[in-house]
Backbone bond lengths (Angstrom), bond angles and torsions (degrees), N, CA, C in turn:
res aa  C-N    CA-C-N  psi(-1)  N-CA   C-N-CA  omega(-1)  CA-C   N-CA-C  phi
1 M - - - 1.438 - - 1.537 110.98 -
2 L 1.323 116.78 -47.10 1.449 122.01 176.69 1.497 112.31 -59.23
3 T 1.348 115.43 -41.07 1.434 120.40 -179.51 1.540 111.43 -63.13
4 T 1.351 114.04 -41.48 1.487 120.12 177.49 1.524 111.77 -60.89
5 V 1.314 115.36 -45.07 1.442 121.45 -178.86 1.521 110.34 -62.87
6 L 1.336 116.49 -44.88 1.459 121.14 179.57 1.538 111.46 -64.72
7 L 1.321 116.02 -36.30 1.486 120.69 177.57 1.502 110.41 -64.58
8 I 1.332 116.71 -44.54 1.479 121.53 -179.48 1.498 109.97 -64.74
9 V 1.328 117.39 -43.78 1.476 121.58 179.93 1.540 109.04 -63.93
10 G 1.318 117.20 -41.74 1.448 122.73 179.40 1.533 112.88 -62.41
11 L 1.349 115.85 -44.72 1.427 121.06 -179.64 1.523 111.00 -67.36
12 T 1.331 115.62 -40.76 1.468 121.05 177.27 1.514 110.54 -59.87
13 A 1.350 116.48 -46.51 1.438 121.19 -179.02 1.553 109.95 -63.58
14 L 1.350 117.32 -39.39 1.432 120.82 178.87 1.531 111.55 -63.52
15 V 1.350 116.06 -44.13 1.456 119.14 -179.97 1.510 110.86 -63.02
16 Q 1.345 117.16 -45.18 1.447 120.97 -177.58 1.569 109.66 -65.24
17 W 1.325 116.36 -38.25 1.459 120.21 -179.97 1.529 110.17 -65.37
18 R 1.377 116.62 -44.21 1.465 118.49 178.52 1.510 110.68 -64.03
19 A 1.321 117.58 -40.17 1.458 120.18 -179.78 1.532 109.85 -64.44
20 Y 1.328 117.69 -41.50 1.460 121.16 178.82 1.512 110.41 -63.43
21 R 1.319 118.90 -44.15 1.458 122.64 -177.42 1.509 109.13 -64.76
22 R 1.327 119.14 -42.56 1.459 120.29 -178.59 1.538 110.73 -70.73
23 E 1.321 117.35 -36.12 1.478 119.95 175.33 1.524 111.02 -63.61
24 A 1.323 117.31 -43.56 1.443 120.67 179.36 1.522 111.36 -62.28
25 A 1.349 117.17 -36.31 1.447 119.34 179.28 1.520 110.40 -71.22
26 A 1.344 117.99 -38.58 1.452 121.71 177.22 1.520 111.86 -63.11
27 N 1.317 115.68 -43.62 1.463 120.20 -179.44 1.515 110.59 -63.98
28 A 1.324 116.79 -38.91 1.471 120.08 179.99 1.525 112.12 -70.50
29 Q 1.348 116.24 -36.42 1.464 119.78 -175.87 1.497 111.50 -80.86
30 Y 1.384 118.52 -28.21 1.446 121.33 -177.85 1.524 109.59 -127.95
31 P 1.322 117.94 71.95 1.448 121.17 178.82 1.503 110.54 -72.44
32 P 1.335 118.52 172.15 1.475 120.81 174.81 1.496 111.03 -54.87
33 I 1.336 116.62 140.30 1.455 121.99 178.25 1.517 111.37 -106.85
34 G 1.371 115.65 -5.09 1.450 121.18 176.80 1.493 110.68 -121.99
35 E 1.353 116.18 -147.83 1.441 122.30 178.86 1.520 108.26 -108.69
36 L 1.332 115.04 153.92 1.480 121.73 178.53 1.514 107.98 -104.87
37 L 1.349 114.57 110.77 1.472 121.63 179.99 1.496 110.14 -90.30
38 D 1.301 115.53 147.09 1.501 121.25 175.19 1.523 106.95 -100.00
39 V 1.320 116.17 109.47 1.466 120.82 -179.61 1.540 107.75 -114.43
40 G 1.332 114.07 93.37 1.477 120.30 -178.62 1.516 113.41 58.35
41 G 1.317 116.10 35.87 1.480 121.54 179.24 1.498 113.37 91.41
42 T 1.317 119.52 -5.08 1.455 123.77 178.11 1.526 108.89 -102.41
43 K 1.334 117.50 127.33 1.450 121.86 -178.92 1.523 109.42 -80.86
44 V 1.350 116.34 127.45 1.483 122.63 178.36 1.497 109.40 -120.86
45 H 1.312 116.10 124.09 1.478 121.86 178.54 1.507 109.79 -84.05
46 A 1.333 118.73 120.05 1.474 123.21 -178.33 1.521 109.81 -131.09
47 L 1.323 113.93 147.05 1.473 120.61 174.92 1.507 107.14 -132.65
48 V 1.332 117.71 133.73 1.458 123.78 178.43 1.528 108.60 -122.42
49 R 1.368 116.31 130.05 1.453 122.44 -179.02 1.511 109.22 -138.07
50 G 1.306 116.54 142.67 1.465 120.99 169.05 1.502 115.37 82.61
51 S 1.341 116.06 -172.79 1.456 122.77 177.63 1.524 109.82 -144.49
52 G 1.318 114.88 156.21 1.451 121.47 -178.05 1.505 108.45 130.02
53 P 1.343 118.88 -162.07 1.481 122.02 174.91 1.505 111.77 -56.43
54 D 1.309 116.03 141.67 1.469 121.19 -177.70 1.546 110.39 -69.50
55 L 1.305 117.54 127.03 1.463 123.49 179.87 1.532 107.56 -128.25
56 V 1.320 116.70 114.51 1.459 123.41 179.98 1.513 108.59 -96.41
57 L 1.328 118.14 133.20 1.476 123.61 179.39 1.547 107.86 -115.01
58 I 1.323 116.67 129.73 1.472 122.39 -177.60 1.520 107.35 -125.10
59 H 1.286 116.59 118.98 1.489 122.76 -174.98 1.531 111.84 -80.10
60 G 1.313 115.11 170.29 1.456 122.97 -178.33 1.525 115.34 -89.87
61 A 1.343 115.23 -165.77 1.472 122.45 -178.62 1.532 108.93 -66.93
62 S 1.299 115.70 152.16 1.471 123.96 175.14 1.542 111.86 53.61
63 G 1.311 116.02 31.65 1.444 118.74 -178.46 1.501 113.21 -133.38
64 N 1.330 116.56 -164.96 1.450 123.84 176.06 1.535 106.48 -160.66
65 M 1.359 116.05 177.77 1.461 120.14 -177.44 1.518 112.85 -60.67
66 R 1.328 119.02 -18.48 1.465 119.49 -179.36 1.533 111.89 -63.23
67 D 1.310 117.89 -20.45 1.463 118.35 173.70 1.506 111.39 -57.39
68 F 1.341 116.92 -38.30 1.479 119.23 -178.63 1.539 111.73 -85.03
69 T 1.306 118.93 -25.82 1.456 119.15 -178.49 1.531 110.50 -79.49
70 F 1.333 118.09 -9.39 1.482 118.72 -178.46 1.523 111.77 -60.77
71 D 1.347 116.75 -51.38 1.470 118.61 -176.81 1.529 113.61 -152.93
72 M 1.306 116.90 23.42 1.478 120.02 -179.63 1.517 113.86 -117.33
73 V 1.301 118.75 -45.29 1.419 121.63 -166.49 1.509 113.83 -66.72
74 D 1.299 118.91 -38.40 1.465 121.72 -178.42 1.508 110.71 -54.99
75 E 1.342 116.95 -45.26 1.467 118.38 -178.82 1.515 111.81 -75.20
76 L 1.320 117.26 -41.17 1.469 120.67 -179.86 1.538 110.74 -61.85
77 A 1.311 117.46 -35.34 1.457 122.30 -177.76 1.500 114.34 -67.03
78 T 1.329 116.99 -13.07 1.456 120.66 176.70 1.528 112.76 -75.25
79 R 1.351 116.89 -15.93 1.481 120.88 -179.73 1.506 114.18 -139.65
80 Y 1.299 118.55 1.46 1.457 122.91 177.42 1.530 110.98 -137.42
81 R 1.312 113.82 152.94 1.498 118.18 166.47 1.499 105.36 -89.33
82 V 1.324 116.05 104.16 1.477 122.80 -171.21 1.557 108.28 -93.21
83 I 1.322 114.77 125.82 1.461 121.25 179.10 1.530 108.91 -117.61
84 L 1.315 116.20 120.18 1.438 121.10 -178.58 1.517 110.16 -114.12
85 F 1.326 116.60 143.44 1.455 121.22 177.62 1.531 109.13 -130.17
86 D 1.329 118.53 147.47 1.456 122.43 160.43 1.512 107.15 -84.48
87 R 1.356 115.52 132.44 1.463 118.10 176.76 1.536 111.34 -70.57
88 P 1.340 118.14 161.92 1.473 120.34 -177.40 1.480 114.68 -55.25
89 G 1.351 114.95 131.31 1.448 122.53 178.48 1.527 113.91 84.07
90 L 1.363 117.60 -9.94 1.444 120.43 -177.35 1.521 108.83 -116.25
91 G 1.350 114.98 156.86 1.481 117.61 -175.91 1.503 110.14 58.25
92 W 1.336 115.24 -124.92 1.450 121.14 -177.46 1.530 113.98 -115.24
93 T 1.327 115.95 17.05 1.496 120.60 174.72 1.500 108.85 -93.20
94 D 1.348 116.14 137.70 1.444 121.02 179.25 1.506 112.50 -64.80
95 V 1.313 117.28 155.81 1.435 123.18 166.58 1.544 107.79 -66.83
96 L 1.315 116.97 138.53 1.467 118.78 178.00 1.526 110.09 -62.45
97 P 1.298 118.92 139.82 1.474 120.65 178.99 1.513 111.19 -57.51
98 Q 1.321 115.27 138.14 1.438 121.26 -178.58 1.525 114.38 -95.96
99 H 1.335 117.70 14.90 1.437 120.88 -179.82 1.525 109.03 -89.99
100 A 1.321 116.64 163.96 1.465 121.21 176.63 1.515 109.30 -65.92
101 G 1.294 115.16 146.85 1.468 119.54 179.67 1.503 108.95 138.25
102 A 1.326 116.33 -128.92 1.453 119.93 -175.66 1.502 111.89 -64.25
103 W 1.361 116.50 -33.16 1.467 119.77 -178.05 1.532 108.96 -118.75
104 N 1.305 116.26 144.48 1.469 121.78 -175.60 1.516 111.53 -77.19
105 K 1.375 115.09 162.25 1.449 122.57 -179.44 1.508 108.56 -83.21
106 R 1.306 118.48 68.05 1.476 121.97 179.62 1.534 106.69 -165.10
107 A 1.306 113.70 177.13 1.483 118.12 176.44 1.521 107.82 -62.02
108 A 1.331 116.46 145.78 1.444 121.61 -177.65 1.523 110.94 -64.04
109 S 1.334 119.59 119.73 1.407 124.33 177.92 1.507 109.70 -75.84
110 P 1.365 117.71 167.91 1.468 118.95 173.03 1.517 112.50 -56.19
111 A 1.336 117.51 -36.31 1.460 119.34 178.90 1.540 111.42 -68.67
112 D 1.347 116.21 -40.31 1.488 119.63 177.14 1.535 109.39 -60.18
113 Q 1.327 116.15 -44.83 1.431 120.44 -176.50 1.547 110.59 -68.27
114 A 1.318 116.78 -42.25 1.477 119.16 177.44 1.517 110.80 -60.41
115 A 1.339 118.18 -41.29 1.431 121.65 -179.18 1.534 111.66 -60.99
116 L 1.350 114.94 -42.85 1.457 119.95 -178.87 1.550 108.64 -64.39
117 L 1.326 116.25 -48.92 1.448 121.10 -176.42 1.532 112.21 -67.43
118 Q 1.339 116.12 -30.11 1.494 118.56 175.87 1.527 110.49 -68.23
119 Q 1.336 116.99 -37.94 1.445 118.69 177.80 1.551 109.81 -67.20
120 A 1.316 117.20 -36.47 1.470 119.47 174.86 1.498 111.01 -65.42
121 A 1.301 115.45 -41.16 1.492 120.34 178.04 1.514 110.01 -61.93
122 D 1.293 117.24 -38.72 1.502 120.73 178.81 1.523 109.54 -59.83
123 Q 1.334 116.49 -41.08 1.462 119.14 179.87 1.526 111.91 -64.44
124 L 1.330 117.48 -27.47 1.443 123.37 179.96 1.543 113.59 -88.78
125 G 1.330 114.97 0.27 1.472 119.43 -179.68 1.527 113.47 71.16
126 V 1.312 115.79 28.94 1.474 119.67 177.05 1.523 109.79 -68.79
127 H 1.361 116.06 133.10 1.442 121.58 -175.15 1.524 110.57 -127.36
128 K 1.318 116.73 120.39 1.472 124.20 176.43 1.523 111.20 41.21
129 P 1.332 117.64 64.65 1.460 119.25 -172.33 1.538 112.44 -78.97
130 I 1.312 113.87 159.56 1.473 121.83 158.61 1.537 104.06 -81.77
131 V 1.335 118.39 131.47 1.456 121.77 -177.13 1.511 108.20 -116.32
132 L 1.324 116.62 118.45 1.453 122.32 176.14 1.516 109.47 -105.88
133 G 1.323 116.67 131.67 1.447 121.31 175.09 1.525 110.06 -127.77
134 H 1.344 116.53 135.04 1.451 121.38 175.20 1.506 110.98 -106.80
135 S 1.341 118.69 132.88 1.445 124.23 175.54 1.520 111.89 57.18
136 Y 1.341 119.04 -120.81 1.449 121.18 175.34 1.534 111.09 -58.49
137 G 1.338 116.36 -33.80 1.443 120.49 176.23 1.517 111.96 -61.13
138 G 1.313 118.64 -22.39 1.473 121.30 177.23 1.508 110.23 -67.13
139 A 1.320 116.98 -36.61 1.471 121.62 177.44 1.537 109.30 -65.16
140 V 1.355 115.00 -40.44 1.471 117.92 177.39 1.492 111.03 -68.04
141 A 1.325 120.16 -37.35 1.452 122.64 176.05 1.546 110.92 -62.59
142 L 1.292 116.80 -41.75 1.479 119.62 175.51 1.518 111.35 -62.33
143 A 1.349 117.80 -42.45 1.446 122.21 177.60 1.535 110.38 -63.63
144 W 1.332 117.28 -35.84 1.444 121.90 176.14 1.529 110.75 -59.58
145 G 1.345 115.19 -49.57 1.450 120.61 179.90 1.526 112.27 -64.06
146 L 1.321 117.15 -37.86 1.474 118.63 179.65 1.544 110.52 -68.61
147 A 1.320 117.30 -33.41 1.474 119.90 -179.14 1.505 112.70 -77.23
148 R 1.350 117.35 -31.89 1.454 121.63 -176.41 1.522 110.16 -134.32
149 P 1.328 118.53 63.83 1.453 119.28 -175.16 1.543 113.42 -63.84
150 D 1.289 117.16 -34.69 1.477 120.56 -177.32 1.529 112.50 -81.71
151 Q 1.322 116.23 -12.82 1.465 120.65 -178.36 1.561 112.21 -112.95
152 T 1.332 115.99 15.17 1.416 121.26 179.26 1.530 106.93 -121.05
153 S 1.363 116.89 116.50 1.465 119.89 -175.48 1.532 112.33 -71.60
154 A 1.309 115.52 -40.70 1.462 119.54 -177.87 1.523 109.49 -164.39
155 L 1.346 115.57 164.16 1.461 121.74 174.79 1.529 107.60 -121.74
156 V 1.343 115.78 144.43 1.451 121.86 171.30 1.529 106.16 -126.49
157 L 1.310 116.54 116.34 1.469 122.01 -174.34 1.504 109.24 -110.98
158 V 1.338 115.53 114.50 1.479 122.19 -175.10 1.514 108.04 -111.21
159 S 1.361 116.71 114.23 1.459 121.27 -178.83 1.527 110.77 49.76
160 A 1.303 116.15 42.62 1.453 121.44 -166.15 1.545 112.86 -85.70
161 V 1.334 114.99 140.82 1.459 121.01 169.57 1.528 107.18 -77.00
162 S 1.342 116.95 123.39 1.443 120.10 -177.08 1.530 113.80 -140.24
163 E 1.333 117.17 -18.14 1.482 120.94 -170.95 1.516 111.76 -125.42
164 E 1.353 114.41 166.25 1.429 119.74 169.76 1.549 109.12 -66.01
165 W 1.326 114.28 143.79 1.482 118.06 179.82 1.506 110.65 -124.41
166 P 1.346 117.49 149.29 1.487 120.26 -177.57 1.538 107.85 -80.43
167 G 1.340 114.25 160.55 1.455 121.51 175.39 1.519 112.13 71.64
168 S 1.332 114.35 -167.33 1.464 120.88 -174.43 1.520 109.84 -110.77
169 L 1.327 116.28 168.21 1.453 122.25 174.54 1.517 109.66 -72.46
170 G 1.294 115.66 170.39 1.472 119.87 179.62 1.539 111.17 -63.86
171 W 1.305 114.74 158.38 1.457 120.90 -174.47 1.519 110.78 -59.90
172 Q 1.345 116.95 -30.88 1.465 118.95 -174.97 1.530 110.38 -66.40
173 Y 1.327 117.02 -38.56 1.459 119.46 178.25 1.530 111.31 -69.00
174 Q 1.335 116.04 -40.62 1.468 118.89 179.31 1.515 110.10 -63.67
175 L 1.351 117.04 -40.55 1.443 119.90 -177.10 1.522 112.73 -71.88
176 T 1.333 115.57 -47.95 1.485 117.88 -178.95 1.509 112.20 -71.69
177 G 1.346 116.76 -20.60 1.457 120.50 178.04 1.544 113.22 -83.02
178 S 1.311 116.72 -10.86 1.480 119.26 179.29 1.523 109.95 -81.00
179 T 1.326 116.44 161.62 1.470 120.19 -178.62 1.515 110.08 -62.07
180 L 1.361 116.51 -43.40 1.454 120.79 -177.89 1.508 109.81 -67.22
181 G 1.343 117.07 -45.10 1.436 119.57 -179.61 1.494 114.00 -64.34
182 S 1.352 114.31 -39.14 1.488 119.00 179.19 1.529 111.51 -62.94
183 G 1.331 114.07 -40.79 1.448 118.48 -176.18 1.508 114.18 -79.77
184 L 1.316 118.69 -34.70 1.458 122.90 -173.20 1.515 114.43 -107.82
185 L 1.359 116.48 -45.32 1.454 120.00 -171.57 1.533 110.73 -78.98
186 I 1.278 118.08 -42.03 1.487 120.20 -175.70 1.532 111.92 -59.54
187 P 1.340 120.33 -44.28 1.475 117.77 176.48 1.510 113.26 -63.64
188 V 1.338 118.07 -32.04 1.465 121.52 177.33 1.552 108.74 -65.44
189 I 1.330 115.16 -47.26 1.477 118.30 179.26 1.514 110.82 -58.38
190 M 1.329 116.30 -46.69 1.489 119.04 -179.84 1.518 111.59 -61.65
191 G 1.302 115.96 -40.47 1.466 118.52 -175.24 1.483 115.40 -78.92
192 F 1.352 117.51 -30.58 1.438 119.48 -167.91 1.557 114.78 -129.10
193 W 1.311 119.06 0.27 1.449 120.05 -175.11 1.531 109.06 -65.14
194 P 1.304 118.80 121.89 1.482 120.54 -174.88 1.509 114.07 -75.72
195 E 1.292 118.07 151.04 1.457 123.95 -177.73 1.549 110.42 -59.86
196 K 1.344 115.76 -34.08 1.456 118.18 -179.33 1.510 111.14 -61.60
197 L 1.350 117.88 -39.20 1.482 121.20 178.11 1.525 110.93 -71.09
198 V 1.320 117.55 -32.29 1.456 119.90 174.23 1.528 110.27 -60.24
199 Q 1.338 115.44 -47.03 1.460 121.45 177.95 1.519 109.83 -59.31
200 H 1.322 117.40 -45.18 1.483 121.03 -179.68 1.506 110.09 -61.35
201 S 1.317 117.96 -42.93 1.456 122.16 179.85 1.553 110.98 -60.59
202 I 1.323 116.85 -47.52 1.465 122.15 177.83 1.518 110.88 -59.40
203 D 1.346 116.35 -45.57 1.441 121.01 -178.45 1.525 110.71 -61.68
204 S 1.341 117.46 -37.64 1.451 120.35 -178.66 1.550 110.65 -69.47
205 I 1.327 117.00 -27.81 1.482 120.17 177.78 1.541 109.78 -71.51
206 F 1.341 116.65 -37.50 1.444 120.91 -178.68 1.517 113.93 -81.24
207 A 1.322 117.04 -21.75 1.495 121.27 -173.72 1.518 111.76 -50.47
208 P 1.346 116.44 144.90 1.473 128.94 5.95 1.497 115.05 -82.26
209 Q 1.341 119.43 0.23 1.464 121.97 176.92 1.538 107.87 -85.04
210 P 1.337 117.38 155.28 1.477 120.62 174.88 1.499 110.22 -79.07
211 S 1.304 116.91 155.15 1.445 120.28 173.08 1.522 109.64 -74.13
212 P 1.356 117.69 144.10 1.474 118.42 -176.05 1.512 112.20 -68.00
213 A 1.318 115.38 150.64 1.465 120.20 176.60 1.516 109.53 -61.21
214 G 1.312 115.98 133.10 1.448 121.39 178.65 1.492 115.89 87.37
215 Y 1.339 117.67 -7.32 1.454 120.59 -175.39 1.549 112.60 -64.87
216 I 1.323 114.31 -44.30 1.484 116.72 -177.09 1.527 111.61 -66.01
217 S 1.312 116.87 -42.08 1.452 118.47 -179.74 1.513 111.78 -67.97
218 H 1.315 118.36 -23.39 1.477 121.60 178.86 1.511 110.90 -79.64
219 I 1.306 119.08 -46.14 1.468 118.74 -171.53 1.548 112.45 -79.59
220 G 1.311 119.45 -19.73 1.439 119.76 -179.54 1.522 114.08 68.65
221 P 1.339 118.36 70.89 1.464 119.62 -174.69 1.511 113.31 -61.18
222 D 1.346 118.91 -24.68 1.445 120.04 179.76 1.500 111.67 -66.90
223 L 1.332 120.36 -19.97 1.448 121.20 173.71 1.542 109.24 -63.36
224 A 1.312 118.14 -36.99 1.441 121.40 178.08 1.532 112.54 -72.99
225 L 1.362 116.46 -24.63 1.447 121.19 -176.92 1.524 112.83 -85.23
226 R 1.350 117.28 -7.97 1.458 119.79 179.77 1.545 107.62 -59.42
227 R 1.325 115.99 147.85 1.448 120.71 -171.53 1.552 111.12 -59.07
228 V 1.304 118.75 -44.24 1.448 120.49 -177.98 1.509 111.04 -66.98
229 S 1.327 116.75 -35.57 1.464 120.51 -178.54 1.529 111.20 -73.15
230 M 1.360 116.71 -42.62 1.463 119.25 178.02 1.517 112.35 -62.90
231 R 1.342 115.12 -38.45 1.482 118.99 178.87 1.550 109.49 -66.20
232 A 1.306 116.01 -46.68 1.476 119.70 -179.20 1.537 111.39 -62.15
233 N 1.325 115.50 -44.61 1.478 119.99 178.99 1.506 112.10 -62.64
234 S 1.340 118.12 -44.80 1.457 120.10 -179.83 1.536 111.81 -64.46
235 Q 1.314 116.14 -41.50 1.453 119.31 179.04 1.521 110.81 -64.53
236 Q 1.333 117.45 -40.75 1.485 120.17 -179.82 1.507 111.56 -64.27
237 V 1.342 115.26 -48.05 1.443 119.08 -176.57 1.547 112.00 -67.14
238 N 1.344 116.24 -43.08 1.441 120.98 -179.57 1.544 112.76 -64.22
239 S 1.331 116.92 -28.07 1.456 119.22 -176.60 1.529 111.99 -100.44
240 L 1.342 118.35 7.35 1.457 121.48 -171.67 1.533 111.50 -69.72
241 L 1.305 119.87 -42.87 1.451 121.25 -168.93 1.500 114.98 -54.15
242 P 1.366 119.90 -48.15 1.485 117.95 179.05 1.513 113.25 -62.39
243 H 1.315 117.42 -28.72 1.490 119.76 177.54 1.500 110.33 -71.19
244 I 1.352 116.64 -39.17 1.467 120.97 176.46 1.559 109.38 -61.32
245 K 1.337 116.62 -44.62 1.457 120.11 179.85 1.525 110.45 -59.04
246 E 1.307 117.10 -36.24 1.470 120.76 179.54 1.541 111.94 -72.00
247 M 1.322 115.71 -33.64 1.440 120.37 -178.73 1.528 114.54 -76.99
248 V 1.321 118.26 -35.72 1.460 122.83 -172.38 1.517 113.37 -51.92
249 P 1.341 120.56 -46.17 1.470 119.06 -176.63 1.563 112.34 -66.70
250 R 1.321 117.87 -13.16 1.457 122.52 -177.45 1.512 114.25 -96.52
251 Y 1.333 117.54 -4.28 1.469 122.86 -175.75 1.552 110.45 -60.53
252 S 1.318 116.74 -33.75 1.455 120.03 -176.16 1.556 111.81 -64.78
253 S 1.347 116.65 -13.68 1.444 119.35 179.23 1.549 110.98 -86.76
254 L 1.319 117.04 -5.64 1.462 120.43 179.31 1.515 108.92 -84.09
255 T 1.318 116.88 88.81 1.449 121.20 -174.93 1.535 113.37 -91.70
256 M 1.339 117.34 -8.60 1.483 119.65 175.95 1.523 110.40 -66.46
257 P 1.337 116.29 159.74 1.496 118.54 175.82 1.528 110.64 -59.45
258 V 1.336 115.02 137.29 1.478 120.85 178.34 1.503 107.87 -131.44
259 E 1.309 116.29 125.05 1.465 122.75 174.30 1.507 107.08 -104.35
260 V 1.339 115.24 124.33 1.474 121.09 180.00 1.530 106.38 -114.87
261 I 1.309 115.70 128.79 1.477 120.70 -178.29 1.535 108.51 -132.63
262 H 1.337 116.88 126.87 1.460 119.68 -169.39 1.537 108.89 -151.43
263 G 1.309 116.76 140.34 1.468 123.51 178.37 1.525 110.28 -88.53
264 T 1.315 117.29 140.18 1.447 122.35 -179.85 1.518 112.44 -69.28
265 A 1.339 116.78 -22.61 1.505 120.68 -177.14 1.514 111.04 -100.01
266 D 1.320 117.50 17.00 1.497 121.48 178.19 1.547 108.15 -75.02
267 T 1.308 117.35 111.37 1.468 121.03 177.75 1.518 112.24 -98.43
268 I 1.347 117.97 -7.85 1.475 120.73 178.69 1.527 109.21 -84.05
269 V 1.336 117.09 -47.09 1.466 122.49 175.38 1.526 104.93 -126.33
270 P 1.333 118.35 85.45 1.459 120.11 -172.51 1.545 113.89 -61.08
271 M 1.318 114.78 136.83 1.451 120.93 -175.87 1.557 112.38 -61.91
272 D 1.333 115.47 -42.17 1.436 119.31 -176.99 1.532 112.53 -61.69
273 I 1.331 116.31 -33.14 1.459 122.48 -177.17 1.517 110.02 -81.56
274 H 1.309 116.94 -33.48 1.465 120.29 -172.30 1.535 113.14 -108.54
275 A 1.300 119.15 -75.65 1.456 123.29 -171.42 1.547 111.10 -58.69
276 K 1.323 118.46 -45.73 1.475 118.83 -176.24 1.506 112.01 -66.23
277 V 1.317 116.34 -36.59 1.485 119.07 177.82 1.503 109.66 -72.37
278 L 1.327 118.32 -39.78 1.444 121.82 179.31 1.535 112.35 -57.74
279 M 1.333 115.84 -35.06 1.463 118.81 179.59 1.512 114.47 -63.19
280 T 1.314 117.44 -21.39 1.456 122.27 178.20 1.541 111.22 -84.87
281 Q 1.340 117.44 -9.12 1.437 121.72 -172.81 1.528 112.57 -110.74
282 L 1.357 117.49 -19.00 1.468 120.96 -179.68 1.491 111.03 -99.03
283 P 1.333 117.88 135.58 1.464 120.58 -177.01 1.556 113.85 -80.16
284 N 1.340 119.60 -14.43 1.435 120.01 -171.97 1.527 110.49 -144.54
285 A 1.362 113.05 55.25 1.467 119.57 -173.69 1.519 111.78 -118.56
286 H 1.355 114.86 151.81 1.471 122.01 176.58 1.526 107.53 -130.51
287 L 1.344 116.16 130.97 1.466 120.46 -176.44 1.527 109.47 -105.59
288 T 1.307 116.25 128.94 1.482 123.32 168.62 1.522 108.28 -105.61
289 T 1.330 116.66 117.48 1.484 122.76 179.53 1.510 107.09 -97.13
290 L 1.317 115.95 133.20 1.460 122.65 179.56 1.534 110.55 -111.95
291 P 1.296 118.67 95.90 1.485 121.91 -176.53 1.547 111.33 -58.50
292 G 1.323 114.36 128.43 1.471 120.20 174.16 1.519 116.38 75.87
293 I 1.325 116.40 4.95 1.466 121.20 -176.77 1.557 109.00 -97.41
294 G 1.352 114.03 140.92 1.460 119.97 -179.42 1.491 114.22 -86.93
295 H 1.333 116.30 -140.38 1.439 122.42 -167.84 1.532 115.34 -86.57
296 M 1.348 117.14 -8.90 1.469 120.81 -171.67 1.560 112.50 -120.80
297 P 1.329 118.03 55.27 1.480 117.25 -178.72 1.538 113.97 -64.85
298 Q 1.324 118.68 -20.29 1.468 119.08 177.49 1.527 113.01 -63.35
299 H 1.337 116.01 -12.27 1.484 120.10 178.68 1.543 109.12 -116.01
300 V 1.340 118.46 -40.48 1.456 117.64 -173.34 1.544 112.63 -93.05
301 E 1.343 117.23 -17.75 1.487 122.50 173.60 1.532 107.96 -135.09
302 R 1.339 114.32 52.66 1.484 120.68 -172.65 1.532 111.49 -58.88
303 R 1.342 118.86 -38.49 1.462 120.92 -179.57 1.515 110.88 -61.43
304 A 1.324 118.58 -38.93 1.470 120.61 177.79 1.509 111.59 -63.06
305 V 1.348 116.81 -38.83 1.445 119.26 177.28 1.513 111.42 -68.71
306 F 1.324 118.55 -39.91 1.470 122.20 176.65 1.505 109.91 -60.91
307 D 1.326 116.77 -42.17 1.451 121.44 178.80 1.531 110.36 -62.93
308 A 1.297 118.10 -38.34 1.468 121.14 179.75 1.529 110.25 -66.74
309 I 1.318 116.09 -39.43 1.488 120.01 176.20 1.536 109.86 -62.30
310 D 1.328 115.15 -46.47 1.477 117.95 -178.34 1.506 110.80 -65.22
311 R 1.332 119.63 -38.37 1.468 121.80 176.18 1.532 111.19 -61.60
312 A 1.335 115.88 -44.18 1.467 119.04 179.39 1.502 110.58 -61.00
313 T 1.335 115.72 -39.90 1.463 121.67 179.91 1.527 111.14 -62.63
314 A 1.340 114.42 -46.81 1.481 119.12 179.29 1.496 112.26 -66.35
315 R 1.358 117.83 -41.68 1.451 119.96 178.58 1.513 113.94 -65.95
316 A 1.356 115.40 -27.05 1.441 119.24 175.98 1.541 114.13 -81.19
317 G 1.336 114.45 -3.84 1.441 118.61 -179.54 1.525 116.37 75.87
318 L 1.347 115.01 23.24 1.472 120.24 -177.74 1.522 110.34 -90.11
319 R 1.305 119.41 -11.16 1.460 122.18 175.17 1.520 109.41 -132.27
């Protein structure tokens, strides 16, 4: 019995040590690339580039702002003031406090996240921005518009989660979102997840297109594998559906221009379930359909995404 206990304690210590070492390496290799704002005691990682109409970019699940800095921001910054944020618990932004008060005792909802990022944007002097959200970030962009309809010039929704979906999430989210998985599995993943599986995961997100050369080394996937980030991401994704259900009846109040862009081959956030339905709920929306394109059009059909941003800007009367 004592031998078993000592073995368990030893294995647990080894897993936590490996996870700590890998997290420390990720933090050193991928430090903040912007500034760290203090928003009511919560650290928010923000990056501002360029000049022109304000354009806020909000990344998806298991990601960070580096997704946009890979091959988008340099060109956008020639004609926009681009403002990027890491969402709560991801990249270098803190998890929202789970105590009673300004933030609820639960995973941060899209509305919670939008409120935090809006306060950070206020500190940066952001004025009536165009707000672009990718994937899960699309839900946050929609929440942003719902919270500040008169202060949001336009929305651009790229492969965005917007509607109720049938069935359950993948097993990985259910497992890592459980108490047992959070406590036991997540440290194992952080400590021992092989690079080959990281590559496979990224490739599955881009499918049927390949991931661009250099993308993985740029975004720093180990940042998303850190224990605090994996827990925050799992909690956010697992709790998203009821928040979407609450938001859907309010979409008709979003009267600002909305550009929706979605690939027909997106199996992560299917177009027929999300974008096509959303078009029946928004009074001032335009849909761009990308035949054969998967979940990452901001990289594989970047020009189409830039065109959607420019259309939103023109429709909002900012140019």
